[in-house]
NUSEZA-258335 format. One record per residue (C-alpha): z, y, x negated; residue in three letters. Coordinates in nm, 2 decimals, m for minus. Last residue first. Example, Ala and Ser with C-alpha at 12.3 -4.5 7.8 and 13.67 -1.06 7.14 Angstrom:
NUSEZA-258335
{Z: 0.71; Y: m0.11; X: m1.37; lodo: SER}
{Z: 0.78; Y: m0.45; X: m1.23; lodo: ALA}
This chain:
NUSEZA-258335
{Z: 1.72; Y: 0.33; X: 2.28; lodo: SER}
{Z: 1.81; Y: 0.70; X: 2.30; lodo: ASP}
{Z: 2.09; Y: 0.66; X: 2.05; lodo: PHE}
{Z: 2.46; Y: 0.77; X: 2.06; lodo: LEU}
{Z: 2.55; Y: 0.63; X: 2.40; lodo: ARG}
{Z: 2.79; Y: 0.69; X: 2.68; lodo: ASP}
{Z: 2.64; Y: 0.64; X: 3.03; lodo: ALA}
{Z: 2.45; Y: 0.32; X: 2.97; lodo: ALA}
{Z: 2.15; Y: 0.27; X: 3.20; lodo: SER}
{Z: 1.89; Y: 0.27; X: 2.92; lodo: GLY}
{Z: 2.12; Y: 0.05; X: 2.70; lodo: HIS}
{Z: 2.12; Y: m0.22; X: 2.96; lodo: LEU}
{Z: 1.75; Y: m0.21; X: 2.99; lodo: GLU}
{Z: 1.69; Y: m0.22; X: 2.61; lodo: GLY}
{Z: 1.94; Y: m0.50; X: 2.56; lodo: LEU}
{Z: 1.77; Y: m0.70; X: 2.83; lodo: LEU}
{Z: 1.43; Y: m0.66; X: 2.67; lodo: ASP}
{Z: 1.57; Y: m0.75; X: 2.33; lodo: LEU}
{Z: 1.73; Y: m1.07; X: 2.47; lodo: LEU}
{Z: 1.41; Y: m1.15; X: 2.66; lodo: PRO}
{Z: 1.21; Y: m1.15; X: 2.33; lodo: ASP}
{Z: 0.84; Y: m1.09; X: 2.35; lodo: SER}
{Z: 0.53; Y: m1.23; X: 2.18; lodo: ASP}
{Z: 0.19; Y: m1.09; X: 2.28; lodo: ALA}
{Z: 0.00; Y: m1.10; X: 1.96; lodo: PRO}
{Z: m0.36; Y: m0.99; X: 1.98; lodo: LEU}
{Z: m0.60; Y: m1.24; X: 2.13; lodo: VAL}
{Z: m0.69; Y: m1.05; X: 2.44; lodo: ALA}
{Z: m0.74; Y: m0.73; X: 2.25; lodo: ALA}
{Z: m1.06; Y: m0.87; X: 2.09; lodo: PRO}
{Z: m1.05; Y: m0.95; X: 1.72; lodo: ALA}
{Z: m1.22; Y: m0.69; X: 1.50; lodo: GLY}
{Z: m0.91; Y: m0.62; X: 1.29; lodo: PRO}
{Z: m0.89; Y: m1.00; X: 1.21; lodo: GLY}
{Z: m0.61; Y: m1.19; X: 1.37; lodo: PRO}
{Z: m0.26; Y: m1.14; X: 1.24; lodo: LEU}
{Z: m0.09; Y: m1.40; X: 1.02; lodo: GLY}
{Z: m0.10; Y: m1.19; X: 0.70; lodo: ALA}
{Z: 0.08; Y: m0.91; X: 0.87; lodo: VAL}
{Z: 0.37; Y: m1.13; X: 0.98; lodo: VAL}
{Z: 0.39; Y: m1.29; X: 0.63; lodo: GLU}
{Z: 0.40; Y: m0.95; X: 0.46; lodo: ASP}
{Z: 0.69; Y: m0.85; X: 0.69; lodo: VAL}
{Z: 0.87; Y: m1.18; X: 0.61; lodo: ASP}
{Z: 0.83; Y: m1.11; X: 0.24; lodo: ALA}
{Z: 0.98; Y: m0.77; X: 0.28; lodo: ALA}
{Z: 1.28; Y: m0.90; X: 0.48; lodo: LEU}
{Z: 1.49; Y: m0.95; X: 0.16; lodo: ARG}
{Z: 1.43; Y: m0.59; X: 0.07; lodo: VAL}
{Z: 1.55; Y: m0.48; X: 0.41; lodo: THR}
{Z: 1.87; Y: m0.68; X: 0.35; lodo: LEU}
{Z: 1.92; Y: m0.52; X: 0.01; lodo: ALA}
{Z: 1.89; Y: m0.18; X: 0.17; lodo: ALA}
{Z: 2.16; Y: m0.28; X: 0.42; lodo: VAL}
{Z: 2.39; Y: m0.40; X: 0.15; lodo: ALA}
{Z: 2.34; Y: m0.08; X: m0.06; lodo: VAL}
{Z: 2.41; Y: 0.13; X: 0.25; lodo: PRO}
{Z: 2.75; Y: m0.04; X: 0.29; lodo: ASP}
{Z: 2.80; Y: m0.07; X: 0.67; lodo: LEU}
{Z: 2.96; Y: 0.20; X: 0.87; lodo: ALA}
{Z: 2.89; Y: 0.00; X: 1.19; lodo: MET}
{Z: 2.69; Y: 0.24; X: 1.40; lodo: LEU}
{Z: 2.54; Y: 0.44; X: 1.11; lodo: ARG}
{Z: 2.43; Y: 0.13; X: 0.92; lodo: GLN}
{Z: 2.31; Y: m0.02; X: 1.24; lodo: ALA}
{Z: 2.08; Y: 0.28; X: 1.29; lodo: ALA}
{Z: 1.94; Y: 0.24; X: 0.94; lodo: THR}
{Z: 1.87; Y: m0.13; X: 1.01; lodo: ALA}
{Z: 1.71; Y: m0.04; X: 1.34; lodo: PRO}
{Z: 1.46; Y: 0.19; X: 1.17; lodo: GLY}
{Z: 1.39; Y: m0.05; X: 0.88; lodo: SER}
{Z: 1.33; Y: m0.35; X: 1.11; lodo: VAL}
{Z: 1.04; Y: m0.25; X: 1.34; lodo: SER}
{Z: 0.94; Y: 0.01; X: 1.09; lodo: LEU}
{Z: 0.83; Y: m0.26; X: 0.85; lodo: TYR}
{Z: 0.61; Y: m0.43; X: 1.10; lodo: ALA}
{Z: 0.44; Y: m0.10; X: 1.20; lodo: ALA}
{Z: 0.39; Y: 0.01; X: 0.83; lodo: ALA}
{Z: 0.25; Y: m0.33; X: 0.74; lodo: THR}
{Z: 0.01; Y: m0.33; X: 1.04; lodo: ALA}
{Z: m0.12; Y: 0.02; X: 0.95; lodo: ALA}
{Z: m0.17; Y: m0.08; X: 0.59; lodo: ASP}
{Z: m0.35; Y: m0.40; X: 0.69; lodo: ALA}
{Z: m0.58; Y: m0.21; X: 0.92; lodo: SER}
{Z: m0.70; Y: 0.01; X: 0.63; lodo: GLY}
{Z: m0.62; Y: 0.36; X: 0.53; lodo: LEU}
{Z: m0.85; Y: 0.67; X: 0.54; lodo: GLY}
{Z: m0.58; Y: 0.90; X: 0.66; lodo: ALA}
{Z: m0.73; Y: 0.94; X: 1.00; lodo: ALA}
{Z: m0.74; Y: 0.56; X: 1.03; lodo: ALA}
{Z: m0.37; Y: 0.53; X: 0.94; lodo: ALA}
{Z: m0.30; Y: 0.80; X: 1.20; lodo: ALA}
{Z: m0.49; Y: 0.61; X: 1.46; lodo: CYS}
{Z: m0.29; Y: 0.29; X: 1.38; lodo: GLY}
{Z: 0.04; Y: 0.48; X: 1.40; lodo: LEU}
{Z: m0.07; Y: 0.65; X: 1.72; lodo: VAL}
{Z: m0.15; Y: 0.32; X: 1.88; lodo: ILE}
{Z: 0.17; Y: 0.16; X: 1.75; lodo: PRO}
{Z: 0.38; Y: 0.45; X: 1.90; lodo: HIS}
{Z: 0.25; Y: 0.43; X: 2.26; lodo: HIS}
{Z: 0.07; Y: 0.74; X: 2.38; lodo: PRO}
{Z: 0.26; Y: 1.03; X: 2.53; lodo: ARG}
{Z: 0.05; Y: 1.35; X: 2.57; lodo: ARG}
{Z: m0.29; Y: 1.18; X: 2.58; lodo: GLY}
{Z: m0.48; Y: 1.00; X: 2.30; lodo: LEU}
{Z: m0.79; Y: 1.21; X: 2.35; lodo: ASP}
{Z: m0.59; Y: 1.52; X: 2.23; lodo: SER}
{Z: m0.59; Y: 1.37; X: 1.88; lodo: TRP}
{Z: m0.97; Y: 1.39; X: 1.88; lodo: ALA}
{Z: m1.18; Y: 1.07; X: 1.86; lodo: VAL}
{Z: m1.55; Y: 1.05; X: 1.77; lodo: GLN}
{Z: m1.55; Y: 1.22; X: 1.43; lodo: VAL}
{Z: m1.23; Y: 1.03; X: 1.36; lodo: SER}
{Z: m0.86; Y: 1.07; X: 1.43; lodo: VAL}
{Z: m0.88; Y: 1.44; X: 1.41; lodo: ALA}
{Z: m0.78; Y: 1.74; X: 1.19; lodo: PRO}
{Z: m0.52; Y: 1.55; X: 0.99; lodo: TRP}
{Z: m0.16; Y: 1.65; X: 0.91; lodo: SER}
{Z: m0.06; Y: 1.86; X: 1.21; lodo: ALA}
{Z: m0.22; Y: 1.62; X: 1.45; lodo: ALA}
{Z: m0.04; Y: 1.33; X: 1.28; lodo: ALA}
{Z: 0.30; Y: 1.50; X: 1.30; lodo: LEU}
{Z: 0.26; Y: 1.58; X: 1.67; lodo: ARG}
{Z: 0.13; Y: 1.23; X: 1.74; lodo: LEU}
{Z: 0.43; Y: 1.08; X: 1.56; lodo: LEU}
{Z: 0.67; Y: 1.25; X: 1.80; lodo: GLY}
{Z: 0.46; Y: 1.15; X: 2.11; lodo: ARG}
{Z: 0.45; Y: 0.80; X: 1.99; lodo: GLY}
{Z: 0.83; Y: 0.79; X: 1.95; lodo: GLN}
{Z: 0.87; Y: 0.89; X: 2.31; lodo: ALA}
{Z: 0.60; Y: 0.65; X: 2.42; lodo: ARG}
{Z: 0.77; Y: 0.36; X: 2.25; lodo: SER}
{Z: 1.11; Y: 0.45; X: 2.39; lodo: ALA}
{Z: 0.96; Y: 0.47; X: 2.74; lodo: GLU}
{Z: 0.80; Y: 0.13; X: 2.71; lodo: ARG}
{Z: 1.13; Y: 0.00; X: 2.58; lodo: LEU}
{Z: 1.31; Y: 0.13; X: 2.89; lodo: ALA}
{Z: 1.04; Y: m0.01; X: 3.12; lodo: PRO}
{Z: 1.10; Y: m0.36; X: 2.96; lodo: SER}
{Z: 0.80; Y: m0.59; X: 2.97; lodo: PRO}
{Z: 0.62; Y: m0.45; X: 2.67; lodo: THR}
{Z: 0.31; Y: m0.65; X: 2.61; lodo: ARG}
{Z: 0.13; Y: m0.52; X: 2.92; lodo: ALA}
{Z: 0.22; Y: m0.16; X: 2.83; lodo: ASP}
{Z: 0.08; Y: m0.22; X: 2.47; lodo: THR}
{Z: m0.24; Y: m0.36; X: 2.62; lodo: GLU}
{Z: m0.28; Y: m0.03; X: 2.82; lodo: ALA}
{Z: m0.25; Y: 0.17; X: 2.50; lodo: ASP}
{Z: m0.50; Y: m0.07; X: 2.34; lodo: LEU}
{Z: m0.75; Y: 0.00; X: 2.61; lodo: LEU}
{Z: m0.70; Y: 0.38; X: 2.59; lodo: ALA}
{Z: m0.72; Y: 0.37; X: 2.20; lodo: HIS}
{Z: m1.05; Y: 0.18; X: 2.19; lodo: ASP}
{Z: m1.22; Y: 0.46; X: 2.01; lodo: ALA}
{Z: m0.96; Y: 0.41; X: 1.73; lodo: PRO}
{Z: m1.11; Y: 0.07; X: 1.65; lodo: ARG}
{Z: m1.00; Y: m0.05; X: 1.31; lodo: ALA}
{Z: m0.68; Y: 0.16; X: 1.30; lodo: CYS}
{Z: m0.61; Y: 0.09; X: 1.67; lodo: ALA}
{Z: m0.65; Y: m0.28; X: 1.60; lodo: ALA}
{Z: m0.41; Y: m0.28; X: 1.31; lodo: ALA}
{Z: m0.15; Y: m0.08; X: 1.51; lodo: ALA}
{Z: m0.18; Y: m0.32; X: 1.80; lodo: LEU}
{Z: m0.13; Y: m0.63; X: 1.57; lodo: GLY}
{Z: 0.16; Y: m0.47; X: 1.39; lodo: ALA}
{Z: 0.33; Y: m0.36; X: 1.71; lodo: ALA}
{Z: 0.31; Y: m0.71; X: 1.85; lodo: VAL}
{Z: 0.45; Y: m0.87; X: 1.53; lodo: LEU}
{Z: 0.73; Y: m0.61; X: 1.50; lodo: GLY}
{Z: 0.84; Y: m0.65; X: 1.86; lodo: VAL}
{Z: 0.84; Y: m1.03; X: 1.83; lodo: THR}
{Z: 0.88; Y: m1.18; X: 1.48; lodo: ARG}
{Z: 1.02; Y: m0.86; X: 1.34; lodo: LEU}
{Z: 1.27; Y: m0.81; X: 1.62; lodo: ARG}
{Z: 1.41; Y: m1.16; X: 1.59; lodo: ARG}
{Z: 1.45; Y: m1.12; X: 1.21; lodo: ARG}
{Z: 1.62; Y: m0.79; X: 1.27; lodo: LEU}
{Z: 1.87; Y: m0.95; X: 1.51; lodo: LEU}
{Z: 1.97; Y: m1.23; X: 1.27; lodo: TRP}
{Z: 1.99; Y: m0.99; X: 0.97; lodo: GLU}
{Z: 2.22; Y: m0.77; X: 1.17; lodo: LEU}
{Z: 2.44; Y: m1.06; X: 1.27; lodo: ASP}
{Z: 2.48; Y: m1.16; X: 0.91; lodo: ALA}
{Z: 2.56; Y: m0.80; X: 0.82; lodo: LEU}
{Z: 2.85; Y: m0.79; X: 1.06; lodo: ASP}
{Z: 2.96; Y: m0.76; X: 1.42; lodo: ARG}
{Z: 2.64; Y: m0.72; X: 1.63; lodo: LEU}
{Z: 2.65; Y: m0.94; X: 1.94; lodo: ARG}
{Z: 2.97; Y: m0.78; X: 2.07; lodo: GLY}
{Z: 2.81; Y: m0.63; X: 2.37; lodo: ASP}
{Z: 2.85; Y: m0.27; X: 2.24; lodo: ALA}
{Z: 2.70; Y: m0.37; X: 1.91; lodo: ARG}
{Z: 2.40; Y: m0.53; X: 2.08; lodo: ALA}
{Z: 2.37; Y: m0.21; X: 2.29; lodo: GLN}
{Z: 2.35; Y: 0.00; X: 1.98; lodo: GLU}
{Z: 2.12; Y: m0.25; X: 1.82; lodo: LEU}
{Z: 1.86; Y: m0.22; X: 2.09; lodo: GLY}
{Z: 1.59; Y: m0.07; X: 1.88; lodo: GLY}
{Z: 1.83; Y: 0.19; X: 1.74; lodo: SER}
{Z: 1.63; Y: 0.50; X: 1.84; lodo: HIS}
{Z: 1.74; Y: 0.86; X: 1.75; lodo: VAL}
{Z: 1.61; Y: 0.84; X: 1.40; lodo: HIS}
{Z: 1.26; Y: 0.76; X: 1.52; lodo: GLY}
{Z: 1.22; Y: 1.12; X: 1.65; lodo: GLY}
{Z: 0.89; Y: 1.19; X: 1.46; lodo: THR}
{Z: 1.03; Y: 1.39; X: 1.17; lodo: PRO}
{Z: 0.96; Y: 1.12; X: 0.91; lodo: LEU}
{Z: 1.28; Y: 0.95; X: 0.79; lodo: ARG}
{Z: 1.16; Y: 0.61; X: 0.92; lodo: GLY}
{Z: 0.91; Y: 0.59; X: 0.63; lodo: ASP}
{Z: 0.63; Y: 0.35; X: 0.72; lodo: GLY}
{Z: 0.37; Y: 0.63; X: 0.75; lodo: LEU}
{Z: 0.48; Y: 0.76; X: 0.41; lodo: LEU}
{Z: 0.43; Y: 0.42; X: 0.25; lodo: VAL}
{Z: 0.08; Y: 0.41; X: 0.39; lodo: ALA}
{Z: 0.01; Y: 0.75; X: 0.25; lodo: LEU}
{Z: 0.14; Y: 0.66; X: m0.09; lodo: ALA}
{Z: m0.08; Y: 0.35; X: m0.12; lodo: GLY}
{Z: 0.00; Y: 0.00; X: 0.00; lodo: MET}
């Protein structure tokens, strides 16, 4: 990955990702997240479901930005939880603002305004990668990595974990991220064969968190 690909995978970008825990705040409230071992278990579940789906969609959007509307609808279909759909669109809107300020357009055929006001995050990520001249594998890697790095940072804040231990965990997950990306269909594959894996536990955590009265994170 080049410098721009690394930048797109940086959870510290001002896109609003820092206010999303990916369900870990609710997992903590439910007693499912107690220590670093629990965190690793949850992150691996996220990577193999949410991360896999996001990686496939981002790769497709990078290869075929003109298909953004179709891929946005496919993201809806692959996100059963309304709360998680809302979280994805909120983060997509934040990334869209950054992308539009960084590159004049997605491509000569696609303007940033064509994506709408609140596109899904993986679609914007893929389009941003295309605008930056990156490849589908770069977009997929950034999406898969963000599916674990953002929640890992949130868990560190929620549980006062040792930052070094959390960083070491994300390093251990790097090989899994690469494996997820390597297993994706080719960038020209039709939307119907893109990953559609989901996790009922993560969906339930998202819905419970969405109705919680007292919370630190938006998701």
